[in-house]
DOTIFI-394405 format. One record per residue (C-alpha): x, z, y; residue in one letter. Coordinates in steps of 0.1 Angstrom, whole numbers. Example, Ala and Ser with C-alpha at 12.3 -4.5 7.8 and 13.67 -1.06 7.14 Angstrom:
[node [123 78 -45] "A"]
[node [137 71 -11] "S"]
This chain:
[node [273 -330 82] "E"]
[node [274 -319 46] "S"]
[node [260 -287 31] "F"]
[node [267 -266 1] "D"]
[node [231 -258 -5] "G"]
[node [195 -259 7] "V"]
[node [171 -230 7] "V"]
[node [135 -238 0] "L"]
[node [108 -212 3] "T"]
[node [70 -211 -2] "A"]
[node [50 -204 29] "P"]
[node [46 -166 37] "V"]
[node [8 -165 30] "P"]
[node [14 -180 -5] "L"]
[node [43 -156 -11] "Q"]
[node [20 -126 -2] "L"]
[node [-7 -139 -24] "E"]
[node [17 -142 -54] "L"]
[node [31 -107 -47] "L"]
[node [-4 -92 -47] "R"]
[node [-15 -110 -78] "A"]
[node [16 -99 -97] "S"]
[node [14 -63 -85] "G"]
[node [49 -65 -70] "L"]
[node [38 -60 -34] "D"]
[node [43 -22 -34] "S"]
[node [76 -25 -16] "W"]
[node [56 -38 14] "L"]
[node [35 -7 13] "G"]
[node [30 18 41] "T"]
[node [54 44 29] "K"]
[node [74 40 60] "T"]
[node [63 28 95] "V"]
[node [87 -1 93] "A"]
[node [73 -13 59] "A"]
[node [37 -10 72] "G"]
[node [46 -30 103] "Q"]
[node [63 -57 82] "A"]
[node [32 -61 60] "R"]
[node [10 -64 91] "E"]
[node [33 -89 108] "R"]
[node [36 -110 76] "L"]
[node [-2 -110 71] "E"]
[node [-6 -121 107] "G"]
[node [14 -152 103] "L"]
[node [-4 -185 104] "Q"]
[node [8 -215 84] "Y"]
[node [4 -251 94] "S"]
[node [17 -277 69] "A"]
[node [43 -302 81] "R"]
[node [60 -331 64] "Y"]
[node [95 -344 66] "A"]
[node [111 -377 59] "L"]
[node [148 -381 53] "S"]
[node [164 -415 53] "L"]
[node [197 -422 38] "F"]
[node [213 -455 43] "F"]
[node [247 -472 44] "A"]
[node [266 -467 77] "P"]
[node [265 -504 85] "E"]
[node [227 -502 88] "H"]
[node [228 -474 114] "A"]
[node [223 -498 143] "G"]
[node [191 -512 127] "L"]
[node [175 -478 124] "F"]
[node [186 -465 158] "S"]
[node [172 -497 175] "A"]
[node [138 -493 158] "N"]
[node [134 -455 159] "L"]
[node [133 -439 194] "D"]
[node [138 -404 180] "W"]
[node [158 -387 153] "V"]
[node [136 -357 148] "A"]
[node [102 -348 163] "K"]
[node [81 -316 161] "Y"]
[node [44 -322 158] "V"]
[node [25 -293 174] "S"]
[node [-7 -280 158] "K"]
[node [-28 -294 187] "D"]
[node [-12 -328 181] "E"]
[node [-16 -327 144] "D"]
[node [-51 -311 141] "D"]
[node [-64 -328 173] "G"]
């Protein structure tokens, strides 16, 4: 597949910290029930770092990679990573 763009974002805890430090977090205030709930839910998120590796190779090498990698993508759970 090809894509027109990629969206990258900082983890939510870091975004909240930056918003607080800049004073721009008032839009997450408790003026409405929905806004207050959004802040609580965002503050309740836990972040666990993950890494990704992308391999780009010529089509003629696809057999070599598929023969030596038994998976295309794998999620590593927190228990598996922090174990």
